[in-house]
C-alpha positions in Angstrom: -23.1 3.8 7.3 -20.0 5.5 5.9 -17.3 3.3 4.4 -13.7 4.0 3.3 -13.0 2.0 0.2 -9.4 1.6 -1.1 -8.7 -0.3 -4.3 -5.3 -1.3 -5.9 -3.2 0.4 -3.2 0.5 0.4 -3.9 2.9 1.9 -1.3 6.7 2.2 -1.3 9.1 3.0 1.5 12.1 5.2 1.1 15.3 3.4 2.0 18.6 5.0 3.3 20.0 5.5 -0.2 16.9 7.4 -1.3 15.6 4.5 -3.3 12.0 3.3 -3.1 11.1 -0.3 -2.2 7.5 -1.3 -2.9 6.0 -2.9 0.3 2.3 -3.1 -0.7 1.1 -4.3 -4.1 -2.5 -4.1 -5.2 -4.2 -4.2 -1.7 -8.0 -3.7 -1.6 -9.5 -2.6 1.7 -12.9 -1.7 3.1 -13.3 0.0 6.4 -16.7 0.6 7.9 -17.6 3.4 10.3 -16.3 2.5 13.8 -13.7 0.0 12.6 -10.0 0.2 12.9 -7.6 -1.7 10.6 -3.8 -2.1 10.6 -1.5 -3.6 8.0 1.6 -5.1 9.5 4.4 -7.1 7.9 6.7 -9.7 9.3 9.7 -7.4 9.2 8.2 -4.9 11.6 7.3 -7.8 14.0 10.8 -9.3 13.8 12.6 -6.0 14.6 13.6 -5.2 18.1 11.5 -2.4 19.6 14.4 0.1 19.9 15.1 -0.3 16.2 11.5 0.1 15.0 11.3 3.6 16.6 14.8 4.8 15.8 13.9 6.5 12.4 10.4 7.1 11.0 10.3 5.7 7.5 8.9 7.8 4.6 6.0 6.1 2.9 4.9 7.0 -0.6 1.5 6.0 -2.0 2.4 5.3 -5.7 -1.0 4.1 -6.9 -4.6 3.8 -5.5 -8.2 4.2 -6.6 
């Protein structure tokens, strides 16, 4: 069975001023064939729906193995 394996994942999001803010630090993840995974933070859940879809954020993978 095929597996996607991600180690030490670091992701930053670009903020309005063009600066990067790190939102994931050193995440390890294994995804087996047929599985679906989602990573959600409390900020996305607390935002009103109209605000979440207003502007798509730009994500940058800054480190991973």
